[in-house]
All heavy atoms as atom14 arrays in JSON, in Angstrom:
{
  "sequence": "MEILDSLGSVLGNINYELIFQLVCLALIVLSGPVVIFLLAARGGDL",
  "atom14_mask": [
    [1, 1, 1, 1, 1, 1, 1, 1, 0, 0, 0, 0, 0, 0],
    [1, 1, 1, 1, 1, 1, 1, 1, 1, 0, 0, 0, 0, 0],
    [1, 1, 1, 1, 1, 1, 1, 1, 0, 0, 0, 0, 0, 0],
    [1, 1, 1, 1, 1, 1, 1, 1, 0, 0, 0, 0, 0, 0],
    [1, 1, 1, 1, 1, 1, 1, 1, 0, 0, 0, 0, 0, 0],
    [1, 1, 1, 1, 1, 1, 0, 0, 0, 0, 0, 0, 0, 0],
    [1, 1, 1, 1, 1, 1, 1, 1, 0, 0, 0, 0, 0, 0],
    [1, 1, 1, 1, 0, 0, 0, 0, 0, 0, 0, 0, 0, 0],
    [1, 1, 1, 1, 1, 1, 0, 0, 0, 0, 0, 0, 0, 0],
    [1, 1, 1, 1, 1, 1, 1, 0, 0, 0, 0, 0, 0, 0],
    [1, 1, 1, 1, 1, 1, 1, 1, 0, 0, 0, 0, 0, 0],
    [1, 1, 1, 1, 0, 0, 0, 0, 0, 0, 0, 0, 0, 0],
    [1, 1, 1, 1, 1, 1, 1, 1, 0, 0, 0, 0, 0, 0],
    [1, 1, 1, 1, 1, 1, 1, 1, 0, 0, 0, 0, 0, 0],
    [1, 1, 1, 1, 1, 1, 1, 1, 0, 0, 0, 0, 0, 0],
    [1, 1, 1, 1, 1, 1, 1, 1, 1, 1, 1, 1, 0, 0],
    [1, 1, 1, 1, 1, 1, 1, 1, 1, 0, 0, 0, 0, 0],
    [1, 1, 1, 1, 1, 1, 1, 1, 0, 0, 0, 0, 0, 0],
    [1, 1, 1, 1, 1, 1, 1, 1, 0, 0, 0, 0, 0, 0],
    [1, 1, 1, 1, 1, 1, 1, 1, 1, 1, 1, 0, 0, 0],
    [1, 1, 1, 1, 1, 1, 1, 1, 1, 0, 0, 0, 0, 0],
    [1, 1, 1, 1, 1, 1, 1, 1, 0, 0, 0, 0, 0, 0],
    [1, 1, 1, 1, 1, 1, 1, 0, 0, 0, 0, 0, 0, 0],
    [1, 1, 1, 1, 1, 1, 0, 0, 0, 0, 0, 0, 0, 0],
    [1, 1, 1, 1, 1, 1, 1, 1, 0, 0, 0, 0, 0, 0],
    [1, 1, 1, 1, 1, 0, 0, 0, 0, 0, 0, 0, 0, 0],
    [1, 1, 1, 1, 1, 1, 1, 1, 0, 0, 0, 0, 0, 0],
    [1, 1, 1, 1, 1, 1, 1, 1, 0, 0, 0, 0, 0, 0],
    [1, 1, 1, 1, 1, 1, 1, 0, 0, 0, 0, 0, 0, 0],
    [1, 1, 1, 1, 1, 1, 1, 1, 0, 0, 0, 0, 0, 0],
    [1, 1, 1, 1, 1, 1, 0, 0, 0, 0, 0, 0, 0, 0],
    [1, 1, 1, 1, 0, 0, 0, 0, 0, 0, 0, 0, 0, 0],
    [1, 1, 1, 1, 1, 1, 1, 0, 0, 0, 0, 0, 0, 0],
    [1, 1, 1, 1, 1, 1, 1, 0, 0, 0, 0, 0, 0, 0],
    [1, 1, 1, 1, 1, 1, 1, 0, 0, 0, 0, 0, 0, 0],
    [1, 1, 1, 1, 1, 1, 1, 1, 0, 0, 0, 0, 0, 0],
    [1, 1, 1, 1, 1, 1, 1, 1, 1, 1, 1, 0, 0, 0],
    [1, 1, 1, 1, 1, 1, 1, 1, 0, 0, 0, 0, 0, 0],
    [1, 1, 1, 1, 1, 1, 1, 1, 0, 0, 0, 0, 0, 0],
    [1, 1, 1, 1, 1, 0, 0, 0, 0, 0, 0, 0, 0, 0],
    [1, 1, 1, 1, 1, 0, 0, 0, 0, 0, 0, 0, 0, 0],
    [1, 1, 1, 1, 1, 1, 1, 1, 1, 1, 1, 0, 0, 0],
    [1, 1, 1, 1, 0, 0, 0, 0, 0, 0, 0, 0, 0, 0],
    [1, 1, 1, 1, 0, 0, 0, 0, 0, 0, 0, 0, 0, 0],
    [1, 1, 1, 1, 1, 1, 1, 1, 0, 0, 0, 0, 0, 0],
    [1, 1, 1, 1, 1, 1, 1, 1, 0, 0, 0, 0, 0, 0]
  ],
  "atom14_positions": [
    [[66.17, 69.88, 77.7], [66.73, 68.67, 78.28], [66.57, 67.48, 77.36], [67.17, 66.45, 77.58], [66.07, 68.38, 79.62], [66.52, 69.33, 80.71], [68.28, 69.47, 80.78], [68.64, 68.81, 82.35], [0.0, 0.0, 0.0], [0.0, 0.0, 0.0], [0.0, 0.0, 0.0], [0.0, 0.0, 0.0], [0.0, 0.0, 0.0], [0.0, 0.0, 0.0]],
    [[65.75, 67.62, 76.33], [65.58, 66.51, 75.4], [66.87, 66.2, 74.67], [67.15, 65.05, 74.34], [64.47, 66.83, 74.4], [63.08, 66.69, 74.97], [62.03, 66.9, 73.9], [62.34, 66.68, 72.72], [60.91, 67.3, 74.25], [0.0, 0.0, 0.0], [0.0, 0.0, 0.0], [0.0, 0.0, 0.0], [0.0, 0.0, 0.0], [0.0, 0.0, 0.0]],
    [[67.66, 67.24, 74.42], [68.93, 67.04, 73.71], [69.86, 66.18, 74.55], [70.5, 65.25, 74.05], [69.59, 68.4, 73.39], [68.7, 69.18, 72.41], [70.98, 68.21, 72.82], [69.16, 70.58, 72.17], [0.0, 0.0, 0.0], [0.0, 0.0, 0.0], [0.0, 0.0, 0.0], [0.0, 0.0, 0.0], [0.0, 0.0, 0.0], [0.0, 0.0, 0.0]],
    [[69.94, 66.46, 75.85], [70.8, 65.66, 76.73], [70.29, 64.24, 76.85], [71.09, 63.29, 76.89], [70.89, 66.32, 78.11], [71.65, 67.65, 78.18], [71.61, 68.2, 79.58], [73.06, 67.48, 77.69], [0.0, 0.0, 0.0], [0.0, 0.0, 0.0], [0.0, 0.0, 0.0], [0.0, 0.0, 0.0], [0.0, 0.0, 0.0], [0.0, 0.0, 0.0]],
    [[68.99, 64.07, 76.9], [68.43, 62.71, 76.98], [68.72, 61.92, 75.72], [69.1, 60.75, 75.78], [66.91, 62.77, 77.22], [66.58, 63.29, 78.61], [67.45, 63.2, 79.5], [65.45, 63.78, 78.79], [0.0, 0.0, 0.0], [0.0, 0.0, 0.0], [0.0, 0.0, 0.0], [0.0, 0.0, 0.0], [0.0, 0.0, 0.0], [0.0, 0.0, 0.0]],
    [[68.58, 62.56, 74.56], [68.85, 61.85, 73.31], [70.34, 61.56, 73.19], [70.73, 60.5, 72.7], [68.35, 62.66, 72.11], [69.05, 63.88, 72.02], [0.0, 0.0, 0.0], [0.0, 0.0, 0.0], [0.0, 0.0, 0.0], [0.0, 0.0, 0.0], [0.0, 0.0, 0.0], [0.0, 0.0, 0.0], [0.0, 0.0, 0.0], [0.0, 0.0, 0.0]],
    [[71.18, 62.49, 73.62], [72.63, 62.26, 73.58], [73.01, 61.1, 74.49], [73.83, 60.25, 74.13], [73.38, 63.53, 73.99], [74.9, 63.48, 73.92], [75.35, 63.23, 72.5], [75.51, 64.74, 74.47], [0.0, 0.0, 0.0], [0.0, 0.0, 0.0], [0.0, 0.0, 0.0], [0.0, 0.0, 0.0], [0.0, 0.0, 0.0], [0.0, 0.0, 0.0]],
    [[72.41, 61.03, 75.67], [72.69, 59.93, 76.58], [72.24, 58.6, 76.03], [72.94, 57.58, 76.18], [0.0, 0.0, 0.0], [0.0, 0.0, 0.0], [0.0, 0.0, 0.0], [0.0, 0.0, 0.0], [0.0, 0.0, 0.0], [0.0, 0.0, 0.0], [0.0, 0.0, 0.0], [0.0, 0.0, 0.0], [0.0, 0.0, 0.0], [0.0, 0.0, 0.0]],
    [[71.11, 58.58, 75.36], [70.65, 57.32, 74.79], [71.52, 56.89, 73.62], [71.77, 55.71, 73.42], [69.2, 57.43, 74.35], [69.07, 58.33, 73.28], [0.0, 0.0, 0.0], [0.0, 0.0, 0.0], [0.0, 0.0, 0.0], [0.0, 0.0, 0.0], [0.0, 0.0, 0.0], [0.0, 0.0, 0.0], [0.0, 0.0, 0.0], [0.0, 0.0, 0.0]],
    [[72.02, 57.84, 72.84], [72.92, 57.5, 71.73], [74.22, 56.93, 72.27], [74.72, 55.91, 71.79], [73.18, 58.74, 70.84], [74.33, 58.49, 69.9], [71.93, 59.12, 70.07], [0.0, 0.0, 0.0], [0.0, 0.0, 0.0], [0.0, 0.0, 0.0], [0.0, 0.0, 0.0], [0.0, 0.0, 0.0], [0.0, 0.0, 0.0], [0.0, 0.0, 0.0]],
    [[74.79, 57.57, 73.28], [76.04, 57.06, 73.85], [75.84, 55.73, 74.55], [76.75, 54.91, 74.59], [76.61, 58.09, 74.84], [77.17, 59.37, 74.21], [77.64, 60.33, 75.29], [78.29, 59.07, 73.24], [0.0, 0.0, 0.0], [0.0, 0.0, 0.0], [0.0, 0.0, 0.0], [0.0, 0.0, 0.0], [0.0, 0.0, 0.0], [0.0, 0.0, 0.0]],
    [[74.66, 55.51, 75.07], [74.38, 54.24, 75.73], [74.18, 53.1, 74.76], [74.39, 51.94, 75.11], [0.0, 0.0, 0.0], [0.0, 0.0, 0.0], [0.0, 0.0, 0.0], [0.0, 0.0, 0.0], [0.0, 0.0, 0.0], [0.0, 0.0, 0.0], [0.0, 0.0, 0.0], [0.0, 0.0, 0.0], [0.0, 0.0, 0.0], [0.0, 0.0, 0.0]],
    [[73.79, 53.42, 73.52], [73.5, 52.38, 72.54], [74.71, 52.03, 71.67], [74.6, 51.14, 70.84], [72.34, 52.81, 71.64], [71.02, 52.81, 72.39], [70.86, 52.08, 73.35], [70.1, 53.63, 71.94], [0.0, 0.0, 0.0], [0.0, 0.0, 0.0], [0.0, 0.0, 0.0], [0.0, 0.0, 0.0], [0.0, 0.0, 0.0], [0.0, 0.0, 0.0]],
    [[75.81, 52.75, 71.84], [77.0, 52.45, 71.03], [77.59, 51.13, 71.48], [77.77, 50.89, 72.68], [78.04, 53.58, 71.17], [77.51, 54.87, 70.56], [79.34, 53.2, 70.49], [78.42, 56.06, 70.73], [0.0, 0.0, 0.0], [0.0, 0.0, 0.0], [0.0, 0.0, 0.0], [0.0, 0.0, 0.0], [0.0, 0.0, 0.0], [0.0, 0.0, 0.0]],
    [[77.9, 50.28, 70.51], [78.5, 48.99, 70.82], [80.02, 49.15, 70.78], [80.64, 49.1, 69.72], [78.03, 47.95, 69.79], [78.41, 46.56, 70.21], [79.17, 46.36, 71.14], [77.88, 45.57, 69.51], [0.0, 0.0, 0.0], [0.0, 0.0, 0.0], [0.0, 0.0, 0.0], [0.0, 0.0, 0.0], [0.0, 0.0, 0.0], [0.0, 0.0, 0.0]],
    [[80.61, 49.4, 71.95], [82.04, 49.68, 72.02], [82.88, 48.46, 71.68], [83.98, 48.6, 71.16], [82.41, 50.2, 73.42], [81.84, 51.58, 73.68], [80.73, 51.74, 74.5], [82.41, 52.69, 73.1], [80.2, 53.0, 74.73], [81.9, 53.95, 73.32], [80.79, 54.11, 74.14], [80.26, 55.34, 74.36], [0.0, 0.0, 0.0], [0.0, 0.0, 0.0]],
    [[82.38, 47.27, 71.95], [83.13, 46.06, 71.61], [83.28, 45.93, 70.1], [84.35, 45.58, 69.59], [82.42, 44.83, 72.18], [83.2, 43.54, 71.92], [82.5, 42.32, 72.5], [81.45, 42.49, 73.16], [83.01, 41.22, 72.28], [0.0, 0.0, 0.0], [0.0, 0.0, 0.0], [0.0, 0.0, 0.0], [0.0, 0.0, 0.0], [0.0, 0.0, 0.0]],
    [[82.22, 46.23, 69.37], [82.27, 46.17, 67.91], [83.26, 47.2, 67.37], [84.05, 46.89, 66.47], [80.88, 46.43, 67.34], [80.78, 46.45, 65.81], [81.14, 45.09, 65.25], [79.4, 46.86, 65.38], [0.0, 0.0, 0.0], [0.0, 0.0, 0.0], [0.0, 0.0, 0.0], [0.0, 0.0, 0.0], [0.0, 0.0, 0.0], [0.0, 0.0, 0.0]],
    [[83.24, 48.41, 67.92], [84.19, 49.43, 67.48], [85.62, 48.99, 67.76], [86.51, 49.15, 66.92], [83.87, 50.78, 68.17], [82.52, 51.29, 67.68], [84.96, 51.79, 67.91], [82.02, 52.51, 68.4], [0.0, 0.0, 0.0], [0.0, 0.0, 0.0], [0.0, 0.0, 0.0], [0.0, 0.0, 0.0], [0.0, 0.0, 0.0], [0.0, 0.0, 0.0]],
    [[85.86, 48.42, 68.93], [87.2, 47.94, 69.29], [87.66, 46.85, 68.33], [88.81, 46.84, 67.89], [87.2, 47.44, 70.73], [88.51, 46.87, 71.17], [89.58, 47.71, 71.42], [88.67, 45.51, 71.33], [90.8, 47.18, 71.82], [89.88, 44.97, 71.73], [90.95, 45.82, 71.98], [0.0, 0.0, 0.0], [0.0, 0.0, 0.0], [0.0, 0.0, 0.0]],
    [[86.76, 45.93, 68.01], [87.12, 44.84, 67.09], [87.42, 45.38, 65.7], [88.36, 44.92, 65.04], [85.99, 43.82, 67.03], [85.88, 42.99, 68.28], [84.73, 42.01, 68.23], [83.91, 42.04, 67.31], [84.66, 41.13, 69.21], [0.0, 0.0, 0.0], [0.0, 0.0, 0.0], [0.0, 0.0, 0.0], [0.0, 0.0, 0.0], [0.0, 0.0, 0.0]],
    [[86.66, 46.35, 65.23], [86.91, 46.92, 63.91], [88.23, 47.69, 63.88], [88.96, 47.64, 62.88], [85.75, 47.84, 63.5], [84.44, 47.13, 63.17], [83.34, 48.14, 62.91], [84.61, 46.21, 61.98], [0.0, 0.0, 0.0], [0.0, 0.0, 0.0], [0.0, 0.0, 0.0], [0.0, 0.0, 0.0], [0.0, 0.0, 0.0], [0.0, 0.0, 0.0]],
    [[88.56, 48.38, 64.97], [89.84, 49.1, 65.04], [90.99, 48.1, 65.02], [91.99, 48.3, 64.3], [89.89, 50.0, 66.29], [91.29, 50.51, 66.54], [88.92, 51.16, 66.13], [0.0, 0.0, 0.0], [0.0, 0.0, 0.0], [0.0, 0.0, 0.0], [0.0, 0.0, 0.0], [0.0, 0.0, 0.0], [0.0, 0.0, 0.0], [0.0, 0.0, 0.0]],
    [[90.88, 47.02, 65.77], [91.93, 46.0, 65.78], [92.08, 45.36, 64.4], [93.2, 45.13, 63.94], [91.63, 44.93, 66.82], [91.88, 45.5, 68.5], [0.0, 0.0, 0.0], [0.0, 0.0, 0.0], [0.0, 0.0, 0.0], [0.0, 0.0, 0.0], [0.0, 0.0, 0.0], [0.0, 0.0, 0.0], [0.0, 0.0, 0.0], [0.0, 0.0, 0.0]],
    [[90.97, 45.08, 63.74], [91.02, 44.5, 62.4], [91.71, 45.45, 61.43], [92.54, 45.04, 60.63], [89.61, 44.18, 61.92], [89.5, 43.63, 60.5], [90.19, 42.27, 60.42], [88.05, 43.51, 60.08], [0.0, 0.0, 0.0], [0.0, 0.0, 0.0], [0.0, 0.0, 0.0], [0.0, 0.0, 0.0], [0.0, 0.0, 0.0], [0.0, 0.0, 0.0]],
    [[91.39, 46.73, 61.52], [92.02, 47.72, 60.64], [93.52, 47.79, 60.89], [94.31, 47.88, 59.93], [91.38, 49.09, 60.85], [0.0, 0.0, 0.0], [0.0, 0.0, 0.0], [0.0, 0.0, 0.0], [0.0, 0.0, 0.0], [0.0, 0.0, 0.0], [0.0, 0.0, 0.0], [0.0, 0.0, 0.0], [0.0, 0.0, 0.0], [0.0, 0.0, 0.0]],
    [[93.94, 47.74, 62.15], [95.37, 47.78, 62.45], [96.09, 46.56, 61.9], [97.2, 46.67, 61.37], [95.58, 47.89, 63.96], [95.19, 49.22, 64.59], [95.34, 49.15, 66.11], [96.03, 50.35, 64.02], [0.0, 0.0, 0.0], [0.0, 0.0, 0.0], [0.0, 0.0, 0.0], [0.0, 0.0, 0.0], [0.0, 0.0, 0.0], [0.0, 0.0, 0.0]],
    [[95.47, 45.4, 62.02], [96.09, 44.17, 61.51], [96.18, 44.21, 59.99], [97.21, 43.87, 59.4], [95.29, 42.95, 61.99], [95.45, 42.78, 63.5], [95.73, 41.69, 61.27], [94.5, 41.78, 64.12], [0.0, 0.0, 0.0], [0.0, 0.0, 0.0], [0.0, 0.0, 0.0], [0.0, 0.0, 0.0], [0.0, 0.0, 0.0], [0.0, 0.0, 0.0]],
    [[95.12, 44.67, 59.34], [95.1, 44.71, 57.88], [96.12, 45.72, 57.37], [96.8, 45.48, 56.37], [93.67, 45.05, 57.37], [93.68, 45.4, 55.91], [92.75, 43.88, 57.64], [0.0, 0.0, 0.0], [0.0, 0.0, 0.0], [0.0, 0.0, 0.0], [0.0, 0.0, 0.0], [0.0, 0.0, 0.0], [0.0, 0.0, 0.0], [0.0, 0.0, 0.0]],
    [[96.25, 46.86, 58.04], [97.19, 47.89, 57.6], [98.63, 47.55, 57.92], [99.55, 48.08, 57.29], [96.83, 49.24, 58.23], [95.53, 49.87, 57.73], [95.22, 51.13, 58.51], [95.63, 50.18, 56.25], [0.0, 0.0, 0.0], [0.0, 0.0, 0.0], [0.0, 0.0, 0.0], [0.0, 0.0, 0.0], [0.0, 0.0, 0.0], [0.0, 0.0, 0.0]],
    [[98.86, 46.66, 58.89], [100.24, 46.34, 59.26], [100.95, 45.54, 58.17], [102.17, 45.61, 58.06], [100.28, 45.58, 60.58], [99.67, 44.31, 60.43], [0.0, 0.0, 0.0], [0.0, 0.0, 0.0], [0.0, 0.0, 0.0], [0.0, 0.0, 0.0], [0.0, 0.0, 0.0], [0.0, 0.0, 0.0], [0.0, 0.0, 0.0], [0.0, 0.0, 0.0]],
    [[100.2, 44.78, 57.36], [100.82, 44.01, 56.28], [101.55, 44.87, 55.27], [102.75, 44.7, 55.05], [0.0, 0.0, 0.0], [0.0, 0.0, 0.0], [0.0, 0.0, 0.0], [0.0, 0.0, 0.0], [0.0, 0.0, 0.0], [0.0, 0.0, 0.0], [0.0, 0.0, 0.0], [0.0, 0.0, 0.0], [0.0, 0.0, 0.0], [0.0, 0.0, 0.0]],
    [[100.87, 45.82, 54.64], [101.56, 46.71, 53.69], [102.68, 47.54, 54.33], [103.68, 47.84, 53.68], [100.46, 47.62, 53.17], [99.21, 46.84, 53.37], [99.43, 46.01, 54.59], [0.0, 0.0, 0.0], [0.0, 0.0, 0.0], [0.0, 0.0, 0.0], [0.0, 0.0, 0.0], [0.0, 0.0, 0.0], [0.0, 0.0, 0.0], [0.0, 0.0, 0.0]],
    [[102.52, 47.89, 55.6], [103.58, 48.65, 56.28], [104.85, 47.82, 56.37], [105.95, 48.31, 56.11], [103.1, 49.11, 57.68], [104.26, 49.66, 58.49], [102.01, 50.15, 57.53], [0.0, 0.0, 0.0], [0.0, 0.0, 0.0], [0.0, 0.0, 0.0], [0.0, 0.0, 0.0], [0.0, 0.0, 0.0], [0.0, 0.0, 0.0], [0.0, 0.0, 0.0]],
    [[104.71, 46.54, 56.71], [105.87, 45.66, 56.8], [106.52, 45.49, 55.43], [107.74, 45.55, 55.3], [105.47, 44.28, 57.39], [106.59, 43.27, 57.25], [105.08, 44.45, 58.85], [0.0, 0.0, 0.0], [0.0, 0.0, 0.0], [0.0, 0.0, 0.0], [0.0, 0.0, 0.0], [0.0, 0.0, 0.0], [0.0, 0.0, 0.0], [0.0, 0.0, 0.0]],
    [[105.71, 45.32, 54.39], [106.24, 45.19, 53.04], [106.98, 46.45, 52.63], [108.08, 46.4, 52.05], [105.1, 44.88, 52.04], [104.41, 43.57, 52.4], [105.63, 44.84, 50.62], [105.3, 42.36, 52.37], [0.0, 0.0, 0.0], [0.0, 0.0, 0.0], [0.0, 0.0, 0.0], [0.0, 0.0, 0.0], [0.0, 0.0, 0.0], [0.0, 0.0, 0.0]],
    [[106.42, 47.6, 52.94], [107.08, 48.87, 52.61], [108.39, 49.01, 53.35], [109.41, 49.44, 52.78], [106.15, 50.05, 52.94], [106.79, 51.38, 52.72], [106.94, 51.88, 51.44], [107.26, 52.13, 53.79], [107.54, 53.11, 51.23], [107.86, 53.35, 53.6], [108.0, 53.85, 52.31], [0.0, 0.0, 0.0], [0.0, 0.0, 0.0], [0.0, 0.0, 0.0]],
    [[108.41, 48.65, 54.63], [109.66, 48.74, 55.39], [110.72, 47.79, 54.84], [111.91, 48.14, 54.77], [109.4, 48.44, 56.88], [108.67, 49.52, 57.66], [108.39, 49.05, 59.08], [109.47, 50.8, 57.68], [0.0, 0.0, 0.0], [0.0, 0.0, 0.0], [0.0, 0.0, 0.0], [0.0, 0.0, 0.0], [0.0, 0.0, 0.0], [0.0, 0.0, 0.0]],
    [[110.3, 46.59, 54.44], [111.24, 45.66, 53.84], [111.83, 46.24, 52.55], [113.05, 46.16, 52.32], [110.55, 44.33, 53.54], [110.43, 43.36, 54.7], [109.54, 42.19, 54.31], [111.79, 42.84, 55.11], [0.0, 0.0, 0.0], [0.0, 0.0, 0.0], [0.0, 0.0, 0.0], [0.0, 0.0, 0.0], [0.0, 0.0, 0.0], [0.0, 0.0, 0.0]],
    [[111.0, 46.82, 51.74], [111.46, 47.41, 50.47], [112.36, 48.61, 50.72], [113.38, 48.79, 50.03], [110.28, 47.8, 49.6], [0.0, 0.0, 0.0], [0.0, 0.0, 0.0], [0.0, 0.0, 0.0], [0.0, 0.0, 0.0], [0.0, 0.0, 0.0], [0.0, 0.0, 0.0], [0.0, 0.0, 0.0], [0.0, 0.0, 0.0], [0.0, 0.0, 0.0]],
    [[112.03, 49.42, 51.69], [112.81, 50.63, 51.98], [114.18, 50.28, 52.56], [115.15, 51.0, 52.32], [112.04, 51.54, 52.94], [0.0, 0.0, 0.0], [0.0, 0.0, 0.0], [0.0, 0.0, 0.0], [0.0, 0.0, 0.0], [0.0, 0.0, 0.0], [0.0, 0.0, 0.0], [0.0, 0.0, 0.0], [0.0, 0.0, 0.0], [0.0, 0.0, 0.0]],
    [[114.27, 49.17, 53.3], [115.54, 48.8, 53.92], [116.33, 47.81, 53.06], [117.33, 47.26, 53.54], [115.28, 48.19, 55.3], [114.67, 49.2, 56.27], [114.38, 48.54, 57.59], [115.54, 47.91, 58.15], [116.1, 48.19, 59.32], [115.56, 49.13, 60.03], [117.14, 47.57, 59.75], [0.0, 0.0, 0.0], [0.0, 0.0, 0.0], [0.0, 0.0, 0.0]],
    [[115.88, 47.57, 51.86], [116.6, 46.67, 50.98], [116.38, 45.22, 51.29], [117.2, 44.37, 50.91], [0.0, 0.0, 0.0], [0.0, 0.0, 0.0], [0.0, 0.0, 0.0], [0.0, 0.0, 0.0], [0.0, 0.0, 0.0], [0.0, 0.0, 0.0], [0.0, 0.0, 0.0], [0.0, 0.0, 0.0], [0.0, 0.0, 0.0], [0.0, 0.0, 0.0]],
    [[115.32, 44.87, 51.97], [115.0, 43.48, 52.24], [115.53, 42.96, 53.56], [115.34, 41.81, 53.89], [0.0, 0.0, 0.0], [0.0, 0.0, 0.0], [0.0, 0.0, 0.0], [0.0, 0.0, 0.0], [0.0, 0.0, 0.0], [0.0, 0.0, 0.0], [0.0, 0.0, 0.0], [0.0, 0.0, 0.0], [0.0, 0.0, 0.0], [0.0, 0.0, 0.0]],
    [[116.18, 43.81, 54.33], [116.72, 43.38, 55.63], [115.87, 43.97, 56.75], [115.69, 45.18, 56.84], [118.17, 43.84, 55.82], [119.09, 43.23, 54.8], [118.79, 42.11, 54.35], [120.1, 43.87, 54.45], [0.0, 0.0, 0.0], [0.0, 0.0, 0.0], [0.0, 0.0, 0.0], [0.0, 0.0, 0.0], [0.0, 0.0, 0.0], [0.0, 0.0, 0.0]],
    [[115.36, 43.11, 57.61], [114.74, 43.61, 58.82], [115.81, 43.67, 59.88], [115.77, 44.21, 60.86], [113.59, 42.69, 59.28], [112.26, 42.86, 58.57], [111.25, 41.87, 59.13], [111.73, 44.25, 58.75], [0.0, 0.0, 0.0], [0.0, 0.0, 0.0], [0.0, 0.0, 0.0], [0.0, 0.0, 0.0], [0.0, 0.0, 0.0], [0.0, 0.0, 0.0]]
  ]
}
């Protein structure tokens, strides 16, 4: 049962807000090059 207790404490200590913020930051940072690539692929017309 120690394994379940340690697993529960690990899941309880995860900072989900921090993970959410990092995921949002990554999406925002990656969206810039995606827009540039789409502009280049479509000949500059959105």
